[in-house]
C-alpha positions in Angstrom: 58.0 -10.3 -40.0 61.4 -9.4 -41.4 61.9 -6.1 -43.3 63.5 -6.5 -46.7 64.9 -3.4 -48.4 66.3 -2.9 -51.9 68.8 0.0 -52.1 70.3 1.5 -55.2 73.2 4.0 -55.6 73.9 5.9 -58.8 75.4 9.2 -57.7 78.6 9.1 -59.9 80.1 6.3 -62.0 79.3 3.2 -60.0 76.0 1.5 -60.4 75.2 -0.4 -57.2 72.3 -2.4 -55.6 72.0 -4.1 -52.3 69.5 -6.0 -50.3 69.2 -5.6 -46.5 67.0 -7.6 -44.1 66.3 -6.0 -40.8 69.3 -3.7 -41.3 71.7 -6.6 -42.1 73.5 -6.6 -45.5 72.4 -9.6 -47.5 74.0 -8.6 -50.8 76.0 -5.7 -52.2 76.6 -5.6 -55.9 78.5 -2.9 -57.9 79.1 -2.4 -61.6 82.0 -0.1 -62.2 82.3 2.0 -65.4 85.8 1.4 -66.7 85.2 3.6 -69.8 86.0 6.8 -67.8 89.7 5.8 -67.6 89.9 6.7 -71.3 89.1 10.3 -70.5 91.1 10.7 -67.3 87.9 11.5 -65.3 84.2 10.9 -65.1 82.2 12.1 -68.1 78.7 12.9 -66.8 76.7 12.0 -70.0 78.6 8.8 -70.4 78.0 7.9 -66.8 74.3 8.5 -67.1 74.0 6.3 -70.2 76.0 3.5 -68.5 73.7 3.6 -65.4 70.7 3.0 -67.7 72.4 -0.2 -69.0 73.8 -1.4 -65.7 71.0 -0.7 -63.2 68.6 -3.6 -64.0 71.3 -6.3 -64.2 72.8 -5.1 -60.9 69.4 -5.1 -59.2 68.7 -8.6 -60.4 72.1 -9.8 -59.2 71.5 -8.3 -55.8 68.1 -9.9 -55.4 69.4 -13.3 -56.6 72.5 -13.1 -54.3 70.3 -12.3 -51.3 67.8 -15.1 -52.2 65.0 -12.5 -52.2 62.2 -12.0 -54.7 61.1 -8.5 -55.7 57.7 -9.4 -54.3 59.2 -9.9 -50.8 60.5 -6.3 -50.7 59.0 -3.9 -48.1 60.6 -0.7 -49.6 63.1 0.6 -52.1 65.7 3.2 -51.3 67.8 5.4 -53.6 70.5 8.1 -53.5 68.8 11.5 -53.9 72.1 13.4 -53.8 74.6 14.9 -53.9 76.2 13.7 -57.1 76.0 14.0 -60.9 72.5 15.1 -61.7 72.1 12.9 -64.8 73.3 9.8 -62.9 71.0 10.6 -59.9 68.0 11.1 -62.3 68.5 7.5 -63.6 68.4 6.0 -60.1 65.6 8.2 -58.9 63.4 7.4 -61.9 64.1 3.6 -61.5 63.2 3.7 -57.8 60.0 5.6 -58.4 58.8 3.2 -61.1 59.8 0.2 -59.0 58.0 1.5 -55.9 54.8 2.1 -58.0 55.0 -1.3 -59.7 55.4 -3.1 -56.4 53.2 -0.8 -54.3 55.9 -0.3 -51.7 57.3 2.9 -50.0 60.1 5.0 -51.5 63.0 6.1 -49.3 65.4 8.9 -50.3 68.9 8.9 -48.9 71.7 11.5 -48.7 74.9 10.1 -50.2 77.2 11.6 -47.6 75.0 10.5 -44.7 75.2 7.0 -46.2 79.0 7.1 -46.2 79.0 7.7 -42.5 76.5 4.9 -41.9 78.9 2.5 -43.7 80.6 2.2 -40.3 77.5 0.1 -39.3 77.8 -2.4 -42.2 79.8 -4.9 -40.1 80.8 -4.9 -36.4 82.4 -3.5 -34.4 80.2 -0.4 -34.4 80.9 3.0 -32.9 78.7 4.3 -30.1 77.1 7.7 -30.2 78.3 10.4 -30.3 81.2 9.8 -32.6 83.2 11.8 -35.2 83.5 10.6 -38.8 86.1 12.0 -41.2 84.4 11.5 -44.6 86.8 11.8 -47.5 86.1 11.1 -51.2 86.7 12.5 -54.6 84.1 15.3 -54.2 83.9 15.8 -50.4 86.0 16.2 -47.3 84.1 16.7 -44.1 84.2 16.1 -40.4 80.8 15.0 -39.1 79.6 14.8 -35.5 77.1 12.0 -35.3 74.7 11.9 -32.4 72.1 9.5 -33.9 71.9 7.4 -37.1 69.8 10.2 -38.6 71.3 13.2 -36.7 74.6 14.4 -38.2 76.3 17.8 -38.0 79.0 18.9 -40.3 81.6 20.7 -38.2 84.4 20.9 -40.8 84.5 20.8 -44.6 86.7 21.6 -47.5 86.6 25.2 -48.8 87.6 24.2 -52.3 88.9 20.8 -53.6 88.5 17.5 -51.8 91.2 15.1 -50.7 90.3 12.6 -53.3 90.5 15.2 -56.1 93.9 16.2 -54.8 95.0 12.5 -55.2 93.6 12.3 -58.7 95.0 15.6 -60.0 98.4 14.9 -58.5 98.3 11.5 -60.2 97.5 13.1 -63.5 100.5 15.3 -63.2 102.6 12.2 -62.6 101.1 10.4 -65.7 99.2 7.8 -63.6 95.9 6.3 -64.8 92.6 7.5 -63.5 91.5 7.1 -60.7 95.0 7.8 -59.5 94.4 7.4 -55.7 95.0 3.6 -55.6 98.1 3.9 -57.8 99.6 6.6 -55.6 98.8 4.4 -52.5 100.5 1.4 -54.1 103.6 3.4 -55.1 103.8 5.2 -51.8 104.3 1.9 -50.0 107.5 1.5 -52.0 108.8 5.0 -51.4 109.9 7.4 -48.7 108.2 10.8 -48.1 111.4 12.8 -48.5 110.1 15.7 -50.5 108.6 18.5 -48.4 105.2 20.0 -49.5 103.5 23.0 -47.9 100.6 22.6 -45.5 97.6 24.9 -46.1 97.0 27.4 -43.3 93.3 27.2 -42.7 91.8 28.2 -39.4 89.3 26.0 -37.5 88.3 22.6 -38.7 88.0 23.3 -42.4 90.2 22.0 -45.2 91.7 23.3 -48.4 93.6 21.3 -51.0 93.7 23.7 -54.0 97.0 25.3 -52.8 98.5 21.9 -52.3 97.7 20.9 -55.9 99.3 24.1 -57.1 102.4 23.4 -55.0 102.8 19.9 -56.4 102.5 21.3 -59.9 105.2 23.9 -59.3 107.4 21.4 -57.5 107.3 19.0 -60.5 107.8 21.8 -63.0 110.9 23.0 -61.2 112.4 19.5 -60.8 111.7 18.3 -64.3 113.2 21.5 -65.8 116.5 20.6 -64.2 116.1 16.8 -64.8 113.5 15.6 -67.3 113.7 12.1 -65.9 113.0 13.3 -62.3 109.4 11.9 -62.1 110.4 8.5 -63.6 113.5 8.2 -61.3 111.7 9.3 -58.1 108.1 8.2 -58.7 107.7 6.1 -55.5 109.2 8.8 -53.3 107.0 11.5 -54.9 103.9 9.5 -54.3 104.9 8.8 -50.7 105.4 12.5 -50.2 102.1 13.5 -51.7 100.2 10.8 -49.7 102.0 11.8 -46.5 101.1 15.4 -47.0 97.4 14.7 -47.6 97.1 12.3 -44.7 98.8 14.7 -42.4 96.4 17.5 -43.3 93.4 15.2 -42.7 94.5 13.8 -39.4 95.6 17.1 -37.9 92.1 18.5 -38.4 90.5 15.3 -37.1 92.8 15.4 -34.0 91.7 19.1 -33.4 88.0 18.1 -33.8 88.4 15.3 -31.2 90.1 17.7 -28.8 87.5 20.5 -29.2 84.5 18.1 -28.9 85.9 15.7 -26.3 84.7 12.8 -28.5 87.0 9.8 -28.5 85.0 7.5 -30.8 86.5 8.2 -34.3 85.7 6.8 -37.7 86.6 7.4 -41.3 84.5 6.8 -44.4 84.3 7.5 -48.1 86.5 6.4 -51.0 89.8 7.8 -49.6 89.2 5.8 -46.4 90.5 2.9 -48.5 93.9 4.5 -48.6 96.4 2.3 -46.7 98.4 5.3 -45.4 95.3 7.0 -43.9 94.1 3.8 -42.4 97.5 3.0 -40.8 98.1 6.5 -39.5 94.5 6.8 -38.1 95.1 3.6 -36.1 98.5 4.8 -34.9 97.1 8.2 -33.9 94.2 6.5 -32.2 96.4 4.5 -30.0 98.5 7.6 -29.1 95.4 9.7 -28.3 93.4 6.9 -26.6 90.7 6.9 -29.3 88.5 4.0 -30.3 88.8 3.9 -34.1 86.5 2.5 -36.7 87.4 1.8 -40.4 85.0 0.2 -42.9 86.0 -2.8 -44.9 87.1 -1.8 -48.4 83.9 -2.8 -50.1 82.0 -0.2 -48.0 84.5 2.6 -48.5 83.8 3.4 -52.2 80.3 4.1 -53.5 78.0 1.2 -52.7 74.3 0.5 -52.1 74.7 -1.2 -48.8 75.4 2.1 -47.1 72.3 3.5 -48.8 70.3 0.7 -47.3 71.7 1.2 -43.8 70.3 4.8 -43.7 67.1 3.6 -45.4 66.5 1.0 -42.7 66.5 3.7 -40.0 64.1 5.8 -42.0 61.8 2.9 -42.6 61.6 2.2 -38.9 60.5 5.9 -38.4 58.1 5.9 -41.4 60.2 8.6 -43.2 59.1 7.9 -46.8 59.4 10.0 -49.9 56.6 11.0 -52.3 56.5 10.4 -56.0 57.3 14.1 -56.5 60.8 13.8 -55.0 63.6 15.1 -57.1 67.3 14.6 -56.9 69.8 17.3 -56.0 73.3 17.6 -57.4 74.9 19.4 -54.5 74.3 20.5 -50.9 72.0 18.8 -48.4 68.3 18.2 -48.5 68.1 18.8 -44.8 
């Protein structure tokens, strides 16, 4: 008999639901909360209330698109953390109630593990072990993956994440939130001719707080001499910022590959949708003899299909959660 799973994701400001059958994605629906653009960032309370409004329609859409009835489901999975606690509570409460009403198992999933498993949404798939650079608005990590449920964090950001660096830099430039896609688009029209400092961090860890400060001081200095500097050089500024962030990320990834001897390399998370990072990873992969893996765009940002991919593995092993399970805003449950 086929195994049908419903997965929901509500860790931040996207409400998502997906249906998987035997680990294959049947539907993947996302409702984005555009209201946060008005505030230049995600407002936790607003996000929580929007999840309450969006969750049921998104679940219904996912079931309908997959051609599956709720009575056909074998389990429901949800994001337990990390993320915004209020948003996670909405998803957790929904999943618990759904599991009780349908008398099916409940499966909790770590959001960052799910980003890694997004590499298995569509072929080609990496073989184990592989390295995954997971980059998003809240996290920047290098993960050594030896099994679908065995992941070791070997590098991480000591302060700000790469996605946050993109968004904060975009705010300095007057770009709309989220700024990452706007910087990416403008960077393709410019040249990275402005030099920005590279953080000096030992090992495989990252730091982006100093880079953000350097961008701020650079812009202050140039605009004090020429108030129209940003407007006149916007594309080149964006290209320089993107080049700097991508260079920092890939230098650490290259070092991790050298230290571990692993040549199967993937990227995941919202920033993995960045065209500069995708292009440079492929270029570096060819140079280093890596086999590289990049998810399709719909599996880069927060989505429920990636939650379902982890949940399928847990279902096969009978790793179910109890009704007493609680979400966690940061860190790992393991």
